[in-house]
C-alpha positions in Angstrom: -16.6 58.0 -16.3 -16.5 55.8 -13.1 -13.9 54.6 -10.6 -13.4 51.4 -8.6 -14.0 52.6 -5.2 -14.1 49.3 -3.1 -13.4 45.5 -3.1 -15.4 43.4 -0.7 -14.2 39.8 -0.1 -16.0 37.0 1.8 -15.0 33.6 3.0 -18.1 31.6 2.3 -18.4 27.9 3.3 -21.2 25.4 3.0 -21.3 22.2 5.3 -21.8 19.8 2.4 -19.6 17.1 4.2 -22.4 16.4 6.6 -24.3 14.5 4.0 -21.3 13.4 2.0 -22.3 15.6 -1.0 -19.2 15.9 -3.3 -17.4 12.9 -1.8 -14.9 11.1 -4.0 -11.9 8.8 -3.6 -9.5 11.7 -3.0 -11.9 14.1 -1.2 -14.0 12.3 1.2 -15.4 15.1 3.2 -15.5 18.3 1.1 -17.2 21.5 2.4 -18.1 23.4 -0.8 -16.7 27.0 -0.4 -16.2 30.2 -2.3 -13.5 32.8 -2.0 -16.0 35.6 -3.0 -15.3 39.1 -4.5 -17.5 42.1 -5.2 -16.1 45.0 -7.2 -17.9 48.3 -6.3 -17.7 51.5 -8.3 -19.0 55.1 -8.0 -21.1 54.8 -11.1 -24.8 56.0 -10.9 -26.0 52.8 -12.4 -25.5 50.9 -9.1 -24.0 47.8 -10.7 -21.6 45.6 -9.0 -19.2 43.0 -10.4 -19.3 39.5 -8.7 -16.6 36.7 -8.9 -15.4 33.8 -6.9 -13.0 30.9 -6.7 -14.3 27.6 -5.8 -12.6 25.6 -3.1 -13.7 22.6 -0.7 -13.1 24.2 2.7 -9.8 24.6 4.4 -7.5 27.1 2.7 -10.4 29.2 1.5 -9.1 32.0 3.7 -5.7 31.8 1.8 -7.6 32.2 -1.5 -9.5 35.2 -0.1 -6.1 36.7 0.9 -4.7 36.2 -2.7 -7.7 38.0 -4.1 -7.0 40.9 -1.6 -3.3 41.0 -2.9 -4.7 42.3 -6.2 -6.4 45.5 -4.8 -3.7 47.8 -6.1 -4.6 46.8 -9.6 -8.2 47.9 -9.2 -8.7 50.6 -6.5 -9.0 54.1 -8.0 -8.8 52.7 -11.5 -11.0 53.9 -14.3 -13.8 51.3 -14.8 -14.3 52.1 -18.5 -10.7 51.6 -19.2 -10.6 48.3 -17.5 -13.8 47.0 -19.2 -13.1 48.4 -22.7 -9.6 46.7 -22.8 -10.2 43.3 -21.1 -7.3 41.8 -22.9 -4.9 44.4 -21.5 -6.6 44.2 -18.1 -5.8 40.4 -18.1 -2.3 40.9 -19.1 -1.6 43.6 -16.5 -2.8 41.3 -13.8 -1.1 38.1 -14.9 2.1 40.0 -15.7 2.5 41.6 -12.3 6.3 41.2 -11.9 6.3 40.4 -8.2 3.0 38.5 -7.8 4.0 36.4 -10.9 6.9 34.9 -8.9 4.3 33.1 -6.9 3.2 31.1 -9.9 4.0 31.8 -12.5 0.4 31.5 -14.1 -0.6 28.8 -11.6 -1.9 28.3 -8.0 -3.9 30.5 -5.7 -2.7 33.8 -7.3 -3.7 32.8 -10.8 -7.1 31.6 -9.4 -7.4 35.0 -7.6 -6.9 36.7 -10.9 -9.6 34.6 -12.3 -12.0 35.9 -9.6 -11.1 39.5 -10.5 -11.4 38.9 -14.3 -14.7 37.1 -13.9 -16.1 39.8 -11.7 -15.1 42.5 -14.3 -16.8 40.5 -17.0 -19.9 40.2 -14.8 -19.9 43.9 -14.5 -19.3 44.4 -18.2 -22.2 42.1 -19.2 -24.5 43.9 -16.7 -23.6 47.3 -18.2 -24.3 45.8 -21.8 -27.7 44.4 -20.5 -26.7 41.0 -21.7 -26.0 37.6 -20.2 -22.2 36.9 -20.7 -22.7 34.1 -23.3 -24.6 36.6 -25.6 -22.2 39.4 -24.9 -19.2 37.2 -25.9 -21.1 35.5 -28.7 -21.9 38.9 -30.4 -18.2 40.2 -30.2 -16.3 40.3 -33.6 -13.6 37.7 -34.2 -11.0 40.6 -34.0 -12.4 41.7 -30.6 -12.3 38.2 -29.3 -8.7 37.4 -30.3 -7.6 40.6 -28.5 -8.7 39.0 -25.2 -6.2 36.1 -25.6 -2.6 36.1 -24.6 -0.9 33.9 -27.2 2.5 33.9 -25.6 3.5 30.3 -25.1 0.8 29.0 -27.6 2.1 29.9 -31.0 3.9 26.5 -31.5 0.4 25.0 -31.4 -2.0 27.8 -32.4 -1.2 31.2 -33.7 -3.3 34.3 -33.5 -4.2 33.9 -37.2 -5.2 30.3 -36.6 -7.6 31.5 -33.8 -8.9 34.3 -35.9 -9.6 31.8 -38.8 -11.6 29.5 -36.3 -13.7 32.6 -35.2 -14.3 33.8 -38.8 -15.4 30.3 -39.8 -17.9 30.3 -37.1 -19.3 33.7 -37.8 -21.7 32.3 -40.3 -24.6 31.0 -38.6 -24.1 32.7 -35.2 -27.7 34.1 -35.1 -29.2 30.8 -36.0 -27.3 28.9 -33.4 -28.3 31.5 -30.8 -31.9 30.9 -31.6 -31.4 27.1 -31.6 -29.7 27.4 -28.2 -32.7 29.3 -26.8 -35.2 26.7 -28.3 -33.5 23.5 -27.4 -31.1 24.3 -24.6 -27.5 22.8 -24.1 -27.1 19.0 -23.3 -26.2 18.2 -19.6 -25.2 15.2 -17.7 -25.4 14.8 -13.9 -23.0 13.6 -11.3 -25.6 13.8 -8.5 -26.2 9.9 -8.2 -22.5 9.2 -8.2 -20.8 10.4 -5.1 -18.6 7.7 -3.4 -20.2 8.2 0.0 -23.7 7.5 -1.1 -25.4 4.1 -0.4 -26.5 1.8 -3.1 -30.1 2.6 -2.4 -29.4 6.3 -2.9 -27.4 5.6 -6.1 -30.4 3.8 -7.5 -32.9 6.4 -6.5 -30.9 9.3 -7.8 -30.0 7.5 -11.1 -33.7 6.5 -11.7 -34.7 10.2 -11.1 -31.9 11.5 -13.5 -33.2 9.3 -16.2 -36.8 10.3 -15.6 -35.6 14.0 -15.6 -34.2 13.6 -19.1 -30.5 13.1 -18.6 -28.9 10.8 -21.1 -25.6 10.6 -19.1 -24.7 10.1 -15.4 -21.3 9.9 -13.8 -20.0 7.8 -10.9 -17.0 8.4 -8.8 -14.5 5.5 -8.7 -11.2 4.6 -7.2 -11.9 3.8 -3.6 -12.2 0.0 -4.0 -12.2 -2.1 -7.1 -14.8 -4.6 -6.1 -17.0 -1.8 -4.8 -16.6 0.0 -8.1 -17.6 -3.1 -10.1 -20.6 -3.5 -7.8 -21.7 0.1 -8.1 -21.1 0.3 -11.9 -23.3 -2.9 -12.3 -26.1 -1.4 -10.2 -25.9 1.8 -12.2 -26.0 0.0 -15.5 -28.9 -2.1 -14.5 -30.8 0.9 -13.2 -30.4 3.2 -16.2 -30.3 0.5 -19.0 -28.1 0.2 -22.0 -28.8 3.5 -23.7 -27.8 5.9 -21.0 -24.1 6.8 -20.9 -22.1 6.4 -17.7 -19.0 8.3 -17.2 -16.4 7.6 -14.4 -14.2 9.9 -12.3 -11.2 8.8 -10.3 -10.3 12.3 -9.1 -6.5 11.8 -9.6 -6.5 8.5 -7.6 -4.2 6.2 -9.5 -0.7 5.8 -11.0 -0.5 5.1 -14.7 -0.3 1.3 -14.6 -2.9 1.2 -11.8 -5.3 3.3 -13.9 -5.0 1.0 -16.9 -5.5 -2.1 -14.9 -8.3 -0.7 -12.9 -10.3 0.4 -15.9 -9.8 -3.0 -17.7 -12.3 -4.3 -15.1 -14.9 -1.7 -15.9 -15.0 -1.9 -19.6 -18.0 -4.3 -19.5 -20.2 -1.4 -18.4 -19.6 0.6 -21.6 -17.9 3.5 -19.9 -18.3 7.0 -21.6 -15.0 8.3 -20.3 -12.5 8.1 -17.4 -12.0 11.4 -15.8 -8.8 12.5 -14.0 -7.2 9.0 -13.8 -3.9 10.3 -12.3 -2.1 13.6 -11.4 -3.5 16.5 -13.3 0.2 17.6 -13.9 1.2 14.4 -15.5 0.9 14.9 -19.2 2.9 11.9 -20.4 1.1 9.7 -17.8 -2.2 10.8 -19.2 -1.1 10.0 -22.7 0.0 6.5 -21.7 -3.3 6.0 -19.9 -5.2 7.1 -23.0 -3.4 4.5 -25.2 -3.8 1.9 -22.4 -7.6 2.2 -21.9 -8.6 3.0 -25.5 -11.3 3.1 -26.8 -12.5 4.5 -23.5 -11.7 8.4 -23.8 -9.8 10.2 -21.1 -11.4 13.3 -19.8 -9.6 15.9 -17.7 -9.0 19.6 -17.2 -10.7 20.9 -14.0 -7.3 21.0 -12.1 -5.2 22.0 -15.1 -3.4 25.2 -14.1 -3.3 27.2 -17.3 -3.7 27.4 -21.0 -0.1 26.1 -21.6 -0.8 22.8 -20.0 -4.0 22.4 -22.0 -1.9 23.1 -25.1 0.5 20.3 -24.2 -2.2 17.8 -23.3 -3.7 18.4 -26.7 -0.4 18.1 -28.5 0.4 14.8 -26.7 -3.1 13.4 -27.4 -3.3 12.9 -23.6 -7.0 13.7 -23.5 -10.0 13.1 -25.7 -12.5 15.1 -23.8 -11.5 18.6 -22.5 -12.9 19.8 -19.3 -12.7 23.5 -18.6 -13.5 25.0 -15.2 -14.8 28.5 -14.7 -12.6 29.4 -11.7 -9.4 27.3 -11.9 -7.5 29.3 -14.6 -7.4 33.1 -14.9 -10.9 33.7 -15.8 -13.0 34.2 -19.0 -10.0 35.3 -21.1 -7.9 32.2 -20.5 -11.0 30.0 -20.9 -11.6 31.6 -24.3 -8.0 30.7 -25.2 -8.6 27.0 -24.1 -11.8 26.8 -26.1 -9.9 28.0 -29.2 -7.3 25.5 -28.6 -9.9 22.7 -28.3 -11.5 23.9 -31.5 -8.1 23.9 -33.2 -7.4 20.4 -32.2 -11.0 19.2 -32.8 -11.5 18.0 -29.3 -15.0 18.3 -27.6 -15.3 20.4 -24.5 -17.4 19.1 -21.6 -17.0 21.5 -18.6 -16.5 20.6 -15.0 -19.2 22.1 -12.9 -21.0 21.4 -9.6 -19.3 23.0 -6.6 -20.5 26.5 -5.5 -21.7 28.4 -8.6 -19.7 26.6 -11.1 -22.8 25.5 -13.0 -24.0 29.0 -13.0 -20.7 30.3 -14.4 -19.5 27.7 -16.8 -22.7 27.3 -18.9 -21.9 30.8 -20.3 -18.6 29.5 -21.7 -20.1 26.4 -23.3 -22.9 28.5 -24.9 -20.5 31.0 -26.2 -18.4 28.2 -27.6 -21.5 26.8 -29.5 -22.4 30.2 -30.9 -19.2 31.7 -31.8 -16.2 29.1 -31.6 -16.9 25.5 -32.4 -20.4 25.9 -33.6 -21.1 22.4 -32.4 -22.8 20.5 -29.5 -21.7 17.0 -30.9 -20.3 14.9 -28.2 -20.6 17.8 -25.7 -22.4 18.0 -22.4 -22.0 20.3 -19.3 -21.8 18.7 -16.0 -24.6 19.3 -13.5 -24.8 18.7 -9.8 -28.0 19.7 -7.9 -26.2 21.5 -5.1 -26.4 25.0 -3.7 -28.1 26.7 -6.7 -30.6 28.4 -4.5 -27.9 30.7 -3.2 -27.4 32.5 -6.5 -29.4 35.4 -7.9 -29.6 33.6 -11.3 -29.7 30.0 -10.5 -29.2 27.5 -13.3 -32.3 26.4 -15.2 -31.7 22.7 -15.9 -34.7 20.6 -17.1 -35.3 17.8 -19.6 -31.6 17.0 -19.4 -30.6 20.4 -20.7 -29.2 23.8 -19.5 -31.6 26.5 -20.7 -29.7 29.7 -21.5 -29.8 32.4 -18.9 -31.2 35.7 -20.0 -30.4 37.9 -17.0 -27.5 40.3 -17.6 -24.3 39.3 -16.0 -21.9 36.2 -15.7 -24.2 34.2 -13.4 -21.6 34.7 -10.5 -23.7 36.8 -8.2 -24.5 35.1 -4.8 -27.5 36.2 -2.7 -26.5 38.6 0.0 -28.2 36.6 2.6 -26.2 33.5 1.7 -23.0 35.5 1.8 -23.8 36.7 5.3 -25.2 33.4 6.7 -22.4 31.2 5.4 -19.5 33.7 5.5 -16.9 33.3 8.1 -15.9 37.0 7.6 -16.2 39.8 5.2 -13.6 42.3 4.4 -13.9 45.5 2.4 -11.0 47.5 1.1 -11.8 51.0 -0.3 -10.1 54.2 -1.2 -10.5 57.0 1.4 -10.4 60.7 0.4 -6.6 60.9 1.1 -5.9 57.9 -1.1 -5.1 55.6 1.7 -6.9 52.3 2.0 -9.0 51.1 5.0 -9.8 47.5 5.8 -11.4 45.6 8.7 -13.4 42.5 9.2 -16.7 41.6 10.7 -17.6 38.2 12.3 -20.3 35.9 10.8 -23.7 37.1 11.5 -22.7 40.2 13.4 -23.8 42.8 10.7 -23.9 43.3 7.1 -20.5 42.8 5.4 -18.5 46.0 5.1 -21.0 48.1 7.1 -18.3 49.2 9.5 -16.9 51.5 6.9 -17.6 55.1 6.1 -19.6 55.3 2.9 -18.4 57.5 0.0 -21.0 59.7 -1.8 -22.1 56.9 -4.1 -21.4 53.3 -3.3 -23.8 50.9 -5.0 -25.5 48.1 -3.0 -26.3 44.7 -4.2 
């Protein structure tokens, strides 16, 4: 038996705005950042759970504070109880009667819960000696449905519906796992398409993408119509007629504007239009979907919870569903969303890039292929070639595909040196012998995070 003895948070920020990496019509100067969490226990195995929330700079400290507000749910708790009952653990965090008022089930608190849940899954997968996608893919249908909170979903999908989906996919699981290991999971790349890049850089990166085996690239749009037409023409001439080109407006337009704008881009055989308007506007997305058809609407990276995904699907307001590893409340809620997508027959093409999102979300897509949808048809995982070198298990993307990670864990562990070098501060909260909690902070580069604290008898490193 082991106990949670400490939480360590870090405010980690990378200066990606210097080269306009990540720039789009709504976010011209993002600094890719992570509100980072490590869950430490007194177990002899020395394993640590790692999780984070992705942000783009300012406000990352607010997200760190939200994670720290959850310490009472973890410190001193039995680790085995938490990990063996991940459905109940999720419900206890999301259902906190006072913190819930700050949402409910949305915003920085909900994402903070996602960081905690993902860190616990990272720890659970490490203890099992499996990468997360394999751990989930080998759970029974009954075990998987116990992870999902079906409250607010049953008008669209019941527990019995979800169980039937998982039972249908049980046949062929082992074969799909082998196939995944042999062929990888299809990827597309947004690397050529940032709005701040020059035409020359667009051509160079698009050419490299095709040479690297990608069958789809994505361009940011929405800044200036004539500029978009020119850039789309350049991209299409560069990659040829057989490579798909997606577009992403990052919530730039109103409904009528989106329909009008996209009418000028149809000649370029657009694979999809992503986030054409506010991520909260379900009826607006539905109107856009009708207005731009047959171009599919793709969205989801800023969708706040499983309830919104349910309503988007019910309204036929999206034709490509985009989960995000850190926007909703972690692995459990993303499993619910994958089940909803399978129930409605809609392909899932995750949002990635950022800090560690590629490393994290690949596990969910691979689990979906093995144990939920059983299909890769019409499905690709986004890939952006940024910041992978800062992770213990960086993505392996080659020949236009994600190759399955085999290292135990959820892929969310950042290198210690990167946390220190790019961390604005590190905080550690742990139980003392008297049951009180101590906390402090250390400035960037001054010392190892958390080293100002008295060490209990057994606190694992790494």
